[in-house]
C-alpha positions as CSV (number, residue, x, y, z in Angstrom):
1,X,-48.3,69.3,-3.7
2,X,-46.8,67.2,-6.3
3,X,-43.5,67.3,-5.3
4,X,-44.5,66.4,-1.4
5,X,-46.4,63.3,-3.2
6,X,-43.3,62.1,-4.9
7,X,-41.1,62.6,-2.1
8,X,-43.4,60.4,-0.1
9,X,-43.5,57.7,-2.6
10,X,-39.9,57.7,-3.0
11,X,-39.6,57.2,0.7
12,X,-42.2,54.5,0.8
13,X,-40.4,52.5,-1.8
14,X,-37.3,53.1,0.0
15,X,-38.7,51.4,3.2
16,X,-39.9,48.5,1.2
17,X,-36.9,48.0,-0.5
18,X,-35.1,47.9,2.9
19,X,-38.0,45.9,4.4
20,X,-37.3,43.2,1.6
21,X,-33.3,43.2,2.0
22,X,-33.6,42.8,6.0
23,X,-36.5,39.6,5.4
24,X,-34.2,38.1,2.5
25,X,-31.2,38.5,4.6
26,X,-32.6,37.0,7.7
27,X,-34.1,34.2,5.7
28,X,-30.5,33.6,4.0
29,X,-29.0,33.1,7.0
30,X,-31.4,31.3,8.8
31,X,-31.6,28.5,6.2
32,X,-27.6,28.6,6.3
33,X,-28.2,28.0,10.0
34,X,-30.8,25.4,9.5
35,X,-29.0,23.4,7.2
36,X,-25.6,23.7,8.8
37,X,-23.6,25.7,6.9
38,X,-23.1,27.9,9.6
39,X,-22.7,25.1,12.3
40,X,-23.6,25.6,16.2
41,X,-20.9,27.4,18.0
42,X,-19.6,29.4,14.8
43,X,-18.7,33.0,14.9
44,X,-20.5,35.4,12.5
45,X,-18.0,37.2,11.0
46,X,-19.4,40.4,9.5
47,X,-16.9,41.1,6.8
48,X,-16.9,37.9,5.4
49,X,-20.4,36.9,5.6
50,X,-20.8,40.6,4.0
51,X,-18.8,39.6,1.3
52,X,-20.3,36.2,0.6
53,X,-23.7,37.5,0.7
54,X,-22.6,40.8,-1.2
55,X,-24.5,43.5,1.6
56,X,-22.8,45.9,3.8
57,X,-22.2,45.5,7.4
58,X,-25.2,47.5,8.7
59,X,-28.1,45.4,7.2
60,X,-26.2,42.3,8.0
61,X,-25.8,43.2,11.4
62,X,-29.3,44.1,11.5
63,X,-30.3,40.4,10.7
64,X,-28.0,39.0,12.9
65,X,-29.5,40.5,15.6
66,X,-33.2,39.7,14.3
67,X,-31.7,36.0,14.7
68,X,-30.8,36.7,18.3
69,X,-34.0,37.8,19.4
70,X,-35.3,34.3,17.6
71,X,-32.6,32.2,20.0
72,X,-30.8,30.9,16.8
73,X,-27.6,33.4,17.5
74,X,-26.1,34.4,20.7
75,X,-24.5,38.0,21.0
76,X,-21.5,37.0,23.3
77,X,-19.9,40.5,24.8
78,X,-16.0,40.9,23.3
79,X,-16.8,38.0,20.8
80,X,-19.7,39.0,18.7
81,X,-22.1,36.7,17.3
82,X,-22.4,33.5,17.5
83,X,-24.8,30.5,16.4
84,X,-26.4,29.4,19.2
85,X,-25.2,26.1,20.7
86,X,-27.8,24.1,22.8
87,X,-26.6,21.2,25.0
88,X,-29.0,17.6,24.5
89,X,-30.8,18.9,28.1
90,X,-31.5,22.2,26.4
91,X,-33.4,20.9,23.6
92,X,-35.0,18.2,26.1
93,X,-36.4,20.5,28.2
94,X,-37.5,22.9,25.3
95,X,-39.1,19.3,22.9
96,X,-40.9,18.5,26.6
97,X,-42.3,22.2,27.0
98,X,-43.5,22.3,23.2
99,X,-45.0,19.2,23.6
100,X,-47.8,20.3,26.0
101,X,-48.1,23.6,24.0
102,X,-48.9,21.6,20.8
103,X,-50.9,18.9,22.8
104,X,-52.9,21.9,23.9
105,X,-53.2,23.7,20.6
106,X,-54.4,21.0,18.9
107,X,-57.2,20.2,21.1
108,X,-58.5,23.7,20.9
109,X,-57.8,24.1,17.1
110,X,-60.4,21.1,16.8
111,X,-63.1,22.9,18.7
112,X,-62.5,26.4,17.6
113,X,-61.0,26.6,13.7
114,X,-63.0,27.1,11.0
115,X,-63.4,25.3,7.8
116,X,-61.4,27.4,5.8
117,X,-58.6,27.6,8.4
118,X,-58.4,23.8,8.9
119,X,-58.7,23.3,4.7
120,X,-55.9,26.0,4.6
121,X,-53.8,23.6,6.8
122,X,-54.3,20.8,4.3
123,X,-53.3,22.4,1.6
124,X,-50.0,22.9,3.4
125,X,-49.8,19.3,4.4
126,X,-50.3,18.5,0.5
127,X,-47.5,20.5,-0.6
128,X,-45.4,19.4,2.0
129,X,-46.2,15.8,0.9
130,X,-45.3,16.9,-2.8
131,X,-41.7,18.3,-1.4
132,X,-41.2,14.8,0.3
133,X,-41.9,12.9,-2.8
134,X,-39.4,15.3,-4.9
135,X,-36.8,14.9,-2.1
136,X,-37.0,19.3,-1.2
137,X,-35.8,18.4,2.2
138,X,-35.2,22.3,2.7
139,X,-38.8,23.4,1.5
140,X,-40.1,20.3,3.2
141,X,-38.8,21.2,6.7
142,X,-40.5,24.6,6.1
143,X,-44.2,23.7,5.2
144,X,-43.7,21.4,8.4
145,X,-42.7,23.9,10.8
146,X,-45.5,26.4,8.9
147,X,-48.2,23.3,9.8
148,X,-46.9,23.4,13.1
149,X,-47.6,27.0,13.5
150,X,-51.0,27.0,11.9
151,X,-52.2,24.5,14.3
152,X,-51.4,26.7,17.0
153,X,-52.5,30.0,15.2
154,X,-55.8,27.9,14.6
155,X,-56.4,27.3,18.3
156,X,-56.9,31.0,18.7
157,X,-54.9,31.7,21.9
158,X,-52.6,34.3,21.6
159,X,-50.3,33.8,24.6
160,X,-50.4,29.7,23.5
161,X,-48.8,30.8,19.8
162,X,-46.3,33.4,21.0
163,X,-45.0,31.0,23.4
164,X,-45.1,27.9,20.6
165,X,-43.1,30.3,17.7
166,X,-40.8,31.1,20.5
167,X,-39.7,27.8,21.1
168,X,-40.1,26.4,17.3
169,X,-37.6,29.3,16.2
170,X,-34.8,27.8,18.8
171,X,-35.3,24.4,18.0
172,X,-35.1,24.8,13.8
173,X,-31.7,23.4,13.7
174,X,-32.6,20.5,15.5
175,X,-35.9,19.7,14.1
176,X,-34.2,20.0,10.6
177,X,-31.4,17.2,11.8
178,X,-34.7,15.1,12.9
179,X,-35.5,14.5,8.9
180,X,-32.0,12.8,8.3
181,X,-32.3,9.7,6.7
182,X,-34.9,8.0,4.3
183,X,-36.4,5.9,7.6
184,X,-36.4,9.3,10.2
185,X,-38.2,11.1,7.2
186,X,-40.5,8.6,6.4
187,X,-42.0,8.1,10.0
188,X,-42.2,12.2,10.7
189,X,-44.5,12.0,7.3
190,X,-46.9,9.5,8.4
191,X,-47.0,11.3,11.8
192,X,-48.3,14.5,9.8
193,X,-50.8,12.0,8.1
194,X,-52.0,11.2,11.2
195,X,-52.4,14.9,12.8
196,X,-53.8,16.0,9.5
197,X,-56.8,13.2,9.4
198,X,-57.3,14.1,13.1
199,X,-57.5,17.8,12.3
200,X,-60.2,17.5,9.4
201,X,-62.0,15.0,11.6
202,X,-62.1,17.9,14.5
203,X,-61.0,15.2,16.9
204,X,-59.2,16.8,19.7
205,X,-58.1,13.7,21.6
206,X,-56.5,12.1,18.6
207,X,-54.9,15.3,17.4
208,X,-53.3,16.2,20.7
209,X,-52.5,12.8,21.1
210,X,-50.9,12.6,17.5
211,X,-49.0,16.0,18.0
212,X,-47.8,14.7,21.9
213,X,-46.1,11.6,20.1
214,X,-44.7,13.4,17.2
215,X,-42.7,15.8,19.7
216,X,-41.5,12.9,21.8
217,X,-40.4,11.0,18.6
218,X,-38.6,14.0,17.5
219,X,-36.4,13.6,20.3
220,X,-35.8,10.0,19.8
221,X,-34.8,11.3,15.9
222,X,-32.7,13.7,17.3
223,X,-30.9,12.8,20.7
224,X,-28.0,11.1,19.4
225,X,-27.1,14.5,17.3
226,X,-27.2,16.7,20.5
């Protein structure tokens, strides 16, 4: 019996370690795509990336497949994996749909979210502001995206939050570009201040309008770069 428990413990520990490696690899590759270290159209050479990141090809291949499921990587027959390249129309089309989803999410969240859920979004916002003040751009960006995710989640509509997450994942690199330059970054922060104020006031109309304007402005901030 003790031997069986020992085997189970070892097995469970192994699964946790593999999951940790997978999540770490996915996060690292995703950051490299978001920050432009792996530019759109770049072929992902498993051997080179494996040497660079210090991992074998099997977990790396699994991480690449996961990023393909997010829409950040494209698996091309006979050519391998490449960082997904979106056209300007692709980006505009996705932002228009995302705008509609987040407008609805904002309206629903103000009606359905609990006080503790709204307070949790406020904490994310405050941490994001600290990253803005310290110019920690990548961490700021991740918190920014988490806020959008949470507003959709606290709308308590699974279909809505699933679709929002899908489009948001495909727009990660593009949205990151939208914060390039002090003026664009400051404007995005001001828009988030307006959003959090409307959420805390449970003003669904105001939050919906603020989110919609924020997504329209996101296009204006990135359209020259796509």
